[in-house]
C-alpha positions in Angstrom: 0.1 0.0 0.1 1.3 3.5 -0.9 2.2 5.8 1.8 -0.6 8.3 0.5 -3.5 5.6 1.5 -2.3 4.8 5.2 -3.7 7.0 7.8 -1.2 9.2 9.1 -3.4 10.9 11.4 -5.1 9.7 14.9 -8.4 8.1 14.5 -11.1 8.1 17.1 -11.2 4.7 19.6 -15.2 4.0 18.6 -14.4 4.5 14.6 -14.6 1.0 13.8 -17.4 0.2 15.8 -19.6 2.9 14.4 -18.7 2.1 11.0 -19.9 -1.9 11.9 -22.7 -0.6 13.8 -25.1 -0.3 10.5 -24.3 -4.0 9.7 -24.7 -5.7 13.2 -28.2 -6.9 12.3 -28.2 -7.1 8.4 -31.1 -8.4 6.5 -30.6 -12.1 5.4 -32.3 -13.4 2.1 -35.3 -15.8 3.0 -36.2 -18.4 0.1 -39.7 -18.8 -0.9 -41.3 -20.7 0.4 -40.1 -20.8 3.9 -41.4 -21.8 7.2 -40.2 -19.8 10.3 -40.6 -19.6 14.3 -39.4 -16.5 15.9 -38.9 -16.2 19.6 -38.4 -13.5 21.9 -37.8 -13.8 25.7 -37.0 -11.2 28.3 -34.1 -11.8 30.2 -31.4 -10.1 32.7 -27.9 -10.3 32.0 -27.1 -13.8 33.4 -29.6 -15.2 31.5 -28.5 -13.4 28.2 -25.0 -14.9 28.7 -26.9 -18.4 29.2 -28.6 -18.1 26.0 -25.4 -17.4 24.4 -23.9 -20.7 26.0 -26.6 -22.6 24.9 -26.2 -21.3 21.1 -22.6 -22.5 21.5 -23.9 -25.9 22.8 -26.2 -26.2 19.7 -23.3 -25.5 17.8 -21.3 -28.0 19.1 -24.1 -30.7 18.5 -24.2 -30.1 15.0 -20.2 -29.2 14.6 -20.8 -25.8 13.2 -19.1 -22.6 13.7 -19.9 -20.8 17.1 -20.7 -17.3 17.8 -17.8 -14.8 18.9 -18.3 -14.0 22.6 -19.3 -10.5 21.9 -21.4 -10.9 19.2 -25.1 -9.3 19.1 -26.1 -11.4 16.0 -25.5 -14.6 14.6 -26.8 -16.6 11.8 -25.5 -19.8 10.7 -27.0 -22.8 8.8 -27.7 -26.3 10.2 -28.3 -28.3 7.0 -31.8 -28.9 7.4 -32.7 -25.8 8.9 -30.8 -22.4 9.7 -31.1 -20.3 12.9 -30.7 -16.3 13.6 -30.1 -15.4 17.0 -29.7 -11.8 18.7 -28.9 -10.2 21.9 -30.6 -6.8 22.8 -30.6 -4.9 26.0 -33.4 -6.8 27.7 -34.5 -9.7 25.7 -32.9 -11.8 22.9 -34.5 -13.4 19.8 -34.2 -16.6 18.1 -35.0 -17.4 14.6 -35.6 -20.7 13.0 -35.7 -21.0 9.5 -36.8 -24.1 7.3 -37.1 -23.8 3.5 -39.9 -25.9 2.6 -43.6 -25.1 2.0 -46.4 -26.5 3.8 -47.4 -29.9 2.8 -50.9 -30.5 4.4 -52.3 -28.3 6.6 -50.6 -24.7 7.3 -48.9 -24.6 10.9 -49.2 -28.4 11.4 -45.3 -29.0 11.3 -43.3 -26.1 12.0 -39.8 -25.1 12.1 -39.4 -25.3 15.8 -40.1 -29.0 15.7 -36.5 -29.1 14.0 -34.7 -28.3 17.1 -33.7 -31.1 19.7 -36.9 -30.7 22.0 -34.4 -30.8 25.5 -32.6 -27.7 24.0 -35.7 -25.9 23.5 -36.7 -26.6 27.3 -33.1 -25.2 28.3 -34.0 -21.7 26.6 -33.7 -18.9 29.2 -35.8 -15.6 30.3 -39.2 -15.3 30.0 -40.7 -15.6 26.5 -42.9 -12.7 25.4 -43.0 -13.2 21.5 -43.6 -16.7 20.3 -44.8 -17.3 16.8 -44.9 -19.2 13.2 -44.6 -17.3 10.1 -45.3 -19.2 6.8 -44.1 -17.7 3.7 -46.1 -19.0 1.0 -45.5 -18.7 -3.0 -49.3 -18.2 -3.5 -49.9 -22.2 -3.2 -52.3 -21.9 -0.1 -56.0 -21.6 -0.4 -56.8 -17.8 0.4 -60.6 -18.0 0.6 -62.3 -16.8 3.9 -62.9 -20.2 5.2 -59.7 -21.4 4.6 -58.2 -18.6 6.5 -60.6 -18.6 9.2 -59.3 -22.7 9.6 -55.6 -21.7 9.3 -56.1 -19.3 12.3 -58.5 -21.6 14.1 -61.5 -19.1 13.6 -60.3 -16.2 14.9 -60.6 -12.9 13.2 -58.1 -12.3 10.2 -56.2 -8.9 9.8 -54.7 -8.6 6.2 -52.7 -6.2 4.5 -51.0 -5.4 1.3 -47.3 -4.9 1.5 -44.4 -3.7 -0.9 -46.9 -2.3 -3.0 -49.1 -5.3 -3.8 -46.4 -7.7 -4.1 -47.0 -9.3 -1.1 -50.2 -10.1 1.2 -49.4 -10.2 5.2 -52.2 -12.5 7.2 -52.6 -12.8 10.8 -55.0 -12.4 14.0 -52.6 -11.4 16.4 -54.1 -14.4 18.6 -52.5 -16.9 20.4 -53.4 -20.3 19.1 -53.7 -23.9 20.3 -49.9 -24.6 20.2 -49.5 -21.5 22.2 -47.9 -19.8 19.2 -49.3 -16.6 17.0 -49.4 -17.2 13.2 -48.5 -15.1 10.5 -48.9 -15.7 6.9 -46.9 -13.9 4.0 -48.2 -14.4 0.6 -46.1 -13.6 -2.1 -46.8 -12.2 -5.6 -43.5 -11.3 -6.9 -40.6 -10.3 -4.3 -37.1 -12.2 -4.7 -35.5 -13.4 -1.9 -34.0 -10.4 -0.5 -36.9 -8.1 -0.6 -38.6 -11.2 1.5 -35.7 -11.1 3.7 -36.4 -7.3 4.5 -40.4 -7.9 4.8 -40.0 -11.0 6.9 -37.7 -9.2 9.3 -40.0 -6.4 9.8 -42.9 -8.6 10.3 -41.0 -10.2 13.2 -39.5 -7.3 14.5 -43.0 -5.3 14.5 -44.7 -8.2 16.5 -42.0 -8.4 19.0 -42.0 -5.0 19.6 -45.6 -4.4 19.8 -45.7 -7.1 22.8 -42.8 -5.5 24.1 -44.7 -2.3 24.4 -47.8 -3.8 25.8 -45.6 -5.2 28.8 -46.2 -1.8 30.7 -50.0 -1.7 30.1 -50.8 -4.3 33.1 -48.4 -2.3 35.2 -50.5 0.7 34.6 -53.6 -0.7 35.0 -52.2 -2.0 38.4 -51.0 1.4 39.5 -53.8 3.6 38.1 -56.4 2.8 41.3 -53.5 3.6 43.6 -53.1 7.1 42.1 -56.7 7.3 42.5 -56.8 7.1 46.1 -53.5 9.2 46.6 -55.0 11.9 44.4 -58.3 11.8 46.9 -55.9 11.6 50.1 -54.0 14.5 48.8 -57.3 16.7 48.1 -58.2 15.9 51.9 -54.9 17.0 53.2 -54.9 20.3 51.4 -58.4 21.1 52.5 -57.6 20.7 56.2 -54.1 22.8 56.1 -55.6 26.0 56.7 -58.0 24.8 59.9 -54.7 23.1 61.8 -54.7 24.7 65.2 -51.3 23.1 66.6 -47.8 22.4 66.0 -48.4 19.0 66.4 -50.9 18.7 63.7 -48.7 20.6 61.2 -45.8 17.8 61.7 -48.6 15.0 61.8 -49.9 16.5 58.2 -46.4 16.6 56.9 -45.1 13.1 58.0 -48.2 11.9 55.9 -47.6 14.0 52.8 -43.7 12.9 53.0 -45.1 9.2 53.2 -47.5 10.0 50.3 -44.7 11.5 48.5 -42.5 8.4 49.3 -44.9 5.8 47.9 -45.3 8.0 44.9 -41.7 7.8 44.2 -41.6 4.3 44.5 -44.4 3.8 41.6 -41.9 6.2 39.4 -39.1 4.4 40.2 -40.9 1.4 38.9 -42.5 2.6 35.7 -40.2 5.2 34.2 -38.1 3.0 32.7 -40.7 0.9 31.8 -43.1 3.5 30.2 -40.0 5.2 28.3 -39.5 1.6 26.8 -43.0 1.4 25.8 -42.6 4.8 23.8 -39.6 3.4 22.3 -41.1 0.3 21.2 -44.2 2.0 19.8 -41.8 4.2 17.7 -40.3 1.0 16.4 -43.5 -0.9 15.6 -44.5 2.6 13.7 -41.8 2.5 11.9 -41.8 -1.2 11.0 -45.2 -0.8 9.9 -44.5 2.3 7.5 -41.8 -0.1 5.8 -44.5 -2.3 4.5 -46.0 0.5 2.5 -49.5 -0.9 3.2 -52.5 -1.3 1.2 -56.0 -2.4 1.8 -57.0 -5.8 1.4 -60.7 -6.2 0.9 -62.9 -7.5 3.8 -60.0 -7.2 6.2 -58.9 -4.7 9.1 -55.5 -3.4 7.9 -52.0 -4.0 10.5 -51.7 -0.2 10.8 -55.8 0.1 11.7 -55.7 -2.8 13.9 -52.5 -1.1 15.7 -54.5 2.3 15.9 -57.3 0.9 17.4 -55.5 -1.3 20.0 -51.9 -0.1 20.3 -52.1 3.5 20.4 -54.5 3.4 23.5 -52.4 1.5 25.3 -49.4 4.1 25.0 -51.8 6.7 25.5 -52.9 5.2 28.7 -49.2 4.7 29.8 -48.4 8.5 28.7 -51.5 9.7 30.5 -50.3 7.7 33.8 -46.7 9.0 33.5 -48.2 12.6 33.5 -50.6 12.0 36.4 -47.8 11.1 38.3 -45.6 13.6 37.6 -48.4 16.0 38.3 -49.2 14.2 41.4 -45.7 14.6 42.4 -45.6 18.5 41.9 -48.7 18.9 43.9 -47.7 17.0 46.8 -44.1 19.4 46.3 -46.2 22.4 46.6 -48.5 21.2 49.5 -45.3 20.5 51.2 -43.8 23.5 50.7 -46.9 25.5 52.2 -46.9 23.2 55.2 -43.2 23.7 55.9 -43.7 27.5 55.3 -46.6 27.6 57.5 -44.5 25.4 60.4 -41.7 27.7 59.5 -43.6 30.9 60.5 -45.2 29.1 63.5 -41.5 28.3 64.8 -40.2 31.9 63.9 -42.9 33.2 66.3 -42.4 30.5 69.1 -38.5 31.6 68.5 -39.3 35.4 68.8 -41.4 34.6 71.9 -38.6 32.5 73.4 -35.9 35.3 72.6 -38.1 38.0 74.4 -38.4 35.5 77.3 -34.7 35.0 77.4 -34.1 39.0 77.2 -36.3 39.9 79.9 -34.4 37.3 82.1 -30.9 38.3 80.8 -31.7 41.8 82.1 -33.2 40.2 85.5 -29.9 38.6 85.8 -28.1 41.6 84.8 -29.7 43.7 87.6 -29.3 40.9 90.0 -25.7 41.1 89.1 -25.3 44.7 89.6 -26.9 44.3 93.3 -24.2 41.6 94.0 -21.4 43.4 92.7 -22.3 46.3 95.2 -22.5 44.0 97.6 -19.4 42.3 97.1 -17.7 45.5 97.1 -19.2 46.5 100.7 -18.0 43.2 101.7 -14.4 43.2 100.4 -13.9 46.8 101.6 -15.3 46.0 105.0 -12.9 42.8 105.3 -10.0 45.3 104.2 -10.8 47.8 106.6 -10.5 45.0 109.1 -7.1 44.3 107.9 -5.9 48.0 108.0 -7.3 47.8 111.8 -4.8 45.2 112.7 -2.0 46.9 110.9 -2.6 50.0 112.7 -2.6 48.2 116.0 1.1 47.5 115.5 1.7 51.4 114.8 2.3 53.7 117.5 -0.2 56.5 116.4 -0.3 58.2 119.7 3.5 58.7 120.3 2.9 60.1 116.2 0.0 62.6 117.4 -2.7 60.5 115.6 -5.9 58.7 116.6 -6.4 55.0 115.0 -10.2 56.2 114.5 -9.3 59.0 112.3 -7.1 57.1 110.0 -9.4 54.3 109.8 -12.2 56.7 108.9 -9.6 58.3 106.3 -9.1 55.0 104.6 -13.1 53.7 104.2 -13.3 56.1 101.4 -9.9 55.3 99.5 -10.6 51.2 100.3 -14.1 51.9 98.8 -12.8 53.6 95.6 -9.8 51.2 95.1 -12.1 47.7 95.1 -14.8 49.7 93.3 -12.1 50.7 90.2 -10.4 47.1 90.5 -13.7 45.4 90.5 -14.8 47.4 87.3 -11.5 46.8 85.6 -11.7 43.1 86.0 -15.7 43.0 84.7 -14.7 45.2 81.8 -11.8 42.7 80.7 -14.1 39.8 81.1 -16.7 41.3 79.1 -14.4 42.4 76.4 -12.5 38.8 76.2 -15.4 37.1 75.0 -15.7 39.8 72.3 -12.5 39.7 70.8 
């Protein structure tokens, strides 16, 4: 390779992954006719690893190449049949393809029967989507009676696809074997086009069911939200009639408990409701990819989805908005009650500070009284000491009287004690301020 053709600059570490992203789950050609069984199971991380290990075990049984450890999609022929396995965030899918026409009654013998029964029983996770897809080269009878027999008497939904080059028939029902059923009637699609159409049908059905997982959850929580809404209304009606701090604290505790319960519901549903919205958009995208047309006498797939799936989505969305609105109302009520409690606390603190101020003034008066008594007591004892001192001095010889000297010392002692006491007091007051 020439020097001009080599990369001489730094590349982003995700560059290769970004290039390969569009090729992770490619369309595979589907020969016509074909029998297909599609499975999709919700699984956690451990179960996804078990599903991968099970695929490797199947490869060992048939002595074929195993998927890489980091594979998110794997397509392999096993001779009589081929499988396509995909790993998603919260589920994995397994597609079994058998390139033969249906002999006798459709769906009597299906592609899943080609897999070892013990291996199928080991599939981990909770199966949410399981259906058979029959791709027919316009060999079956499509009269109303025959379609009713194929789908066990259920009402059939049908649409044209790819501008009339194919018809899709289904009942969106579980049948006696526990599987759903689809028939694609081909009028001229080649293998590549049929691969694209078949994949869109399989993804539409699995995403439809995954989108509906949150509907039972919404129905379970809705009555609880009605009760919470009523409780909140009752609490708001008594806020203005509370007459004690204890009542306010009790009501605030009830609001906090209500908010905690609501947050548990939101934590339980937020991820599921967001997934429902994403899956619904994927279903709509797959329906648009069909380029649908009407089939006389049948409800189309898009019309069926509009009447069944869209209301479910709106139910989940309205419930999510309801929880957000209820959360905001609880928050506003809590703020209002906290404001009321804070005002009452401020009033109590004001009263307490006034009482403390009165006590401080009284204590200051008592302190001044004690201070005056202390000055008198100290002066009395100091005069006594001076009296003992003067007893040892010959004042008479000097022509001085002891009583006169003591009387003269009293003002000096009182002034000195008062001055020293004031200095000590000022120093003690000044030191805490510093």
